[in-house]
C-alpha positions as CSV (number, residue, x, y, z in Angstrom):
1,X,-2.7,6.1,-26.5
2,X,-2.0,4.4,-23.3
3,X,-1.9,6.1,-19.5
4,X,1.1,6.4,-17.7
5,X,1.8,3.7,-15.4
6,X,1.5,5.2,-12.0
7,X,4.2,4.1,-9.5
8,X,4.1,3.7,-5.7
9,X,8.0,3.2,-4.2
10,X,9.4,2.9,-7.6
11,X,7.3,0.0,-8.7
12,X,3.7,-0.1,-10.7
13,X,0.9,0.0,-7.9
14,X,0.0,-3.3,-9.4
15,X,2.7,-5.1,-8.5
16,X,3.2,-3.5,-5.2
17,X,-0.4,-4.5,-4.3
18,X,0.5,-8.1,-5.9
19,X,4.0,-8.0,-3.8
20,X,1.7,-7.4,-0.6
21,X,-0.8,-10.0,-0.8
22,X,1.8,-12.7,-1.7
23,X,4.3,-11.8,0.2
24,X,6.7,-11.5,-3.0
25,X,9.6,-9.3,-1.2
26,X,11.1,-8.9,-4.8
27,X,8.3,-6.7,-5.4
28,X,8.3,-4.7,-2.6
29,X,12.3,-4.1,-2.4
30,X,13.1,-0.4,-3.0
31,X,15.5,0.8,-5.2
32,X,19.3,0.7,-3.9
33,X,18.2,-1.9,-1.2
34,X,19.3,-5.3,-0.9
35,X,16.1,-8.1,-0.6
36,X,18.2,-9.5,2.0
37,X,18.0,-6.4,4.2
38,X,14.5,-6.1,3.5
39,X,13.7,-9.9,4.9
40,X,15.6,-9.4,7.8
41,X,13.4,-6.5,8.9
42,X,9.9,-8.2,7.8
43,X,11.2,-11.3,10.2
44,X,11.6,-8.9,12.7
45,X,8.8,-7.1,12.2
46,X,10.5,-4.1,11.5
47,X,9.9,-3.8,7.9
48,X,7.3,-1.0,6.3
49,X,5.3,-3.6,4.4
50,X,2.5,-5.1,6.5
51,X,0.0,-8.1,6.3
52,X,-3.4,-7.7,7.7
53,X,-4.6,-4.7,9.6
54,X,-1.7,-2.5,10.6
55,X,-2.0,-0.5,13.9
56,X,1.1,1.6,12.7
57,X,-1.2,3.0,10.0
58,X,-3.0,6.4,11.2
59,X,-6.4,6.7,11.7
60,X,-6.3,9.9,9.2
61,X,-5.0,7.6,6.4
62,X,-7.5,4.7,7.3
63,X,-10.0,7.2,6.8
64,X,-8.8,8.6,3.7
65,X,-10.2,5.6,2.0
66,X,-13.2,6.7,3.1
67,X,-14.3,3.0,4.1
68,X,-14.3,1.4,7.2
69,X,-13.1,-2.4,7.6
70,X,-10.3,-4.6,7.8
71,X,-6.6,-3.5,5.7
72,X,-5.2,-6.9,4.1
73,X,-2.1,-5.2,3.8
74,X,-0.2,-1.9,4.1
75,X,2.8,-0.2,2.8
76,X,4.3,3.0,3.9
77,X,6.3,4.7,0.6
78,X,6.4,7.4,-1.6
79,X,3.6,8.6,-4.5
80,X,4.6,10.8,-7.2
81,X,6.8,12.4,-4.6
82,X,5.3,12.6,-1.5
83,X,5.3,10.5,1.4
84,X,1.9,8.1,1.3
85,X,0.4,5.1,2.2
86,X,-0.6,2.2,0.0
87,X,-3.6,0.1,1.5
88,X,-5.5,-2.7,0.0
89,X,-8.9,-3.2,1.3
90,X,-11.2,-6.0,-0.4
91,X,-13.3,-4.9,-3.3
92,X,-16.9,-4.4,-2.9
93,X,-17.9,-5.4,-6.0
94,X,-15.9,-8.6,-6.5
95,X,-14.5,-11.5,-4.3
96,X,-12.4,-12.1,-6.7
97,X,-10.4,-8.4,-6.6
98,X,-8.8,-5.6,-4.2
99,X,-9.4,-2.0,-3.9
100,X,-6.2,-0.1,-3.8
101,X,-5.9,3.4,-2.2
102,X,-2.8,5.5,-2.0
103,X,-3.3,8.0,0.7
104,X,-1.0,11.0,1.7
105,X,0.8,10.3,4.7
106,X,1.4,13.9,6.0
107,X,-2.5,13.7,7.5
108,X,-2.6,14.4,11.2
109,X,-5.6,14.3,13.4
110,X,-9.0,13.9,12.9
111,X,-8.7,15.1,9.1
112,X,-8.8,12.5,6.6
113,X,-6.0,12.2,4.7
114,X,-6.2,12.9,1.0
115,X,-6.6,10.4,-1.4
116,X,-4.1,10.4,-4.4
117,X,-5.2,7.3,-6.1
118,X,-7.7,4.2,-6.2
119,X,-7.7,1.2,-8.1
120,X,-9.3,-2.2,-8.4
121,X,-7.1,-5.3,-9.1
122,X,-7.5,-9.1,-9.7
123,X,-6.5,-11.4,-6.5
124,X,-3.0,-12.3,-7.0
């Protein structure tokens, strides 16, 4: 019996992580949106997916990972019906992998966001 695949904004989490790291817009395009419109937003720096450290990610969300350090990529979206952030950080155990964290976006102040999911994936 296999475990159900967790999704972030309608796509498997692993696919979202790969899309964030490779810049693959089709993996990040939410259902019902045109890739061209997302590509235009990304070009203008207005899109929701970010490469490298995203200053728009609230500190409480970063604290929800329990890890200091640079975020390789991030995206705001939805996880199991909850507004959340997908954060991708280097995997501490292997240079060939990344660690993905899904953190509830409803946190505020100094209280760390609730960690909804974490998993390690191979680098693309």
